[in-house]
C-alpha positions, 0 to 999 in steps of 0.5 A, spaced: 214 737 953 209 733 948 209 735 941 202 739 942 205 743 948 211 745 944 206 747 938 202 751 943 208 754 946 210 756 939 204 759 937 203 763 943 210 766 942 208 767 935 202 771 937 206 775 942 211 777 936 205 779 931 202 783 937 209 787 938 209 788 930 202 790 930 203 795 935 209 798 932 206 799 925 200 802 928 205 807 932 208 808 925 203 814 924 208 818 929 214 815 926 219 821 923 226 818 923 231 817 929 236 812 929 242 814 934 246 812 940 252 812 943 254 804 945 258 801 939 255 794 937 262 791 939 267 787 934 263 782 929 256 784 932 250 787 928 245 792 930 239 793 926 233 798 927 227 798 924 221 803 923 215 802 918 210 807 915 205 802 912 203 804 905 206 811 907 200 813 911 203 818 915 205 825 911 211 826 915 213 819 916 218 814 914 220 807 913 227 805 915 232 800 917 239 802 921 245 798 921 251 798 926 257 793 925 262 792 929 269 793 926 272 793 932 270 793 940 270 801 939 269 803 931 262 801 928 261 802 920 254 805 921 248 808 917 241 807 914 236 807 908 230 810 909 223 812 904 219 818 906 212 818 905 213 824 900 217 819 895 224 821 897 229 815 898 236 817 902 242 813 904 247 815 910 253 811 911 259 813 916 264 811 921 262 811 929 267 811 934 266 810 941 270 815 946 268 813 953 264 807 956 262 807 963 258 803 967 252 808 966 254 812 960 257 811 953 259 817 948 261 816 941 262 821 935 261 820 928 262 822 921 258 820 915 255 822 908 248 822 906 245 822 899 238 825 899 234 828 893 240 829 889 244 832 894 250 830 898 250 832 906 256 831 911 254 829 918 259 832 922 260 833 928 256 828 931 255 827 939 251 820 940 250 818 947 247 812 951 245 813 958 244 806 962 238 806 966 236 801 971 233 794 969 236 795 962 232 801 960 236 806 956 236 813 954 239 814 947 240 820 942 244 825 939 246 832 936 248 832 929 250 838 924 248 837 917 251 841 912 250 841 904 256 839 901 255 843 895 253 849 898 256 849 905 250 851 908 247 848 914 241 848 918 239 847 925 243 841 929 238 835 929 236 833 935 233 826 938 232 823 944 229 816 946 227 811 951 229 804 950 225 799 953 227 792 953 222 787 950 220 780 953 225 774 952 220 770 951 218 774 945 225 775 942 226 772 935 231 766 936 236 769 931 237 775 936 241 776 942 237 782 945 231 786 942 228 793 945 223 798 943 225 805 942 220 811 943 222 818 942 222 825 939 226 828 933 228 835 931 230 836 924 235 841 921 229 845 919 226 845 926 220 841 926 219 836 932 216 829 930 215 823 935 219 817 933 219 809 934 223 803 932 225 796 934 232 794 935 235 788 934 242 786 936 245 780 932 
C-alpha cells in the first residue's frame, strides 16, 4: 500500500471514530448514569466506560468515567467518577466478585462506597449481570441497594439495563482490545427513570 493510500485509510478511520463520538455526544441529552455488568475484566485487564454531557446541556445528565480493573480473573476493583449537570460531583469505588460465568450468562456481586454531596452511601447488596447474545451483543445491568451510611436510610433499589452493541473493529482505537456502545435505561433510588448511553473500551 502506498503512503498516500495509508494516509487516506487513516483519515477514513479517524472520520469514522469522530462520527461515533459525535453520535455519543448528541446522545448525551439522554444520559443519566448507568454502569453495571456482570462480566469481570480479567486479571490485569482494564475496562473503561465513558459518557459525556457536553457543557452540562442536559438537566438530568451526567458526564462520567467508569473503571474495572482485574485483580484476579474473578475479582475486580471497580468504580466511577461523575459530574452531574447540577454541579454535584461523586465518586464510587468497591470490589466486584464474579460468582457465576457460563456460556450465555455472567453473574457478579459487589460492595462499595459512594461519596456524593457531602454524604457517604454504601452500595450493597448488588447483583450485576451480563446476558450474552448472538453476534457479540450483550444485555447488561444491575440491581443495587443504596444506603446512607449516616442515617441508615435507603430508597428504592436502583435498576439499570442496557443493550451492548459491538462497534466495527476498523473504527477501534489501536490501544483498545475491543469496544462497544451501550444504550439503556436507569432508575435511581428516587424512582426516576432515565435513558443512558456509554462507550465501553477493554484494554
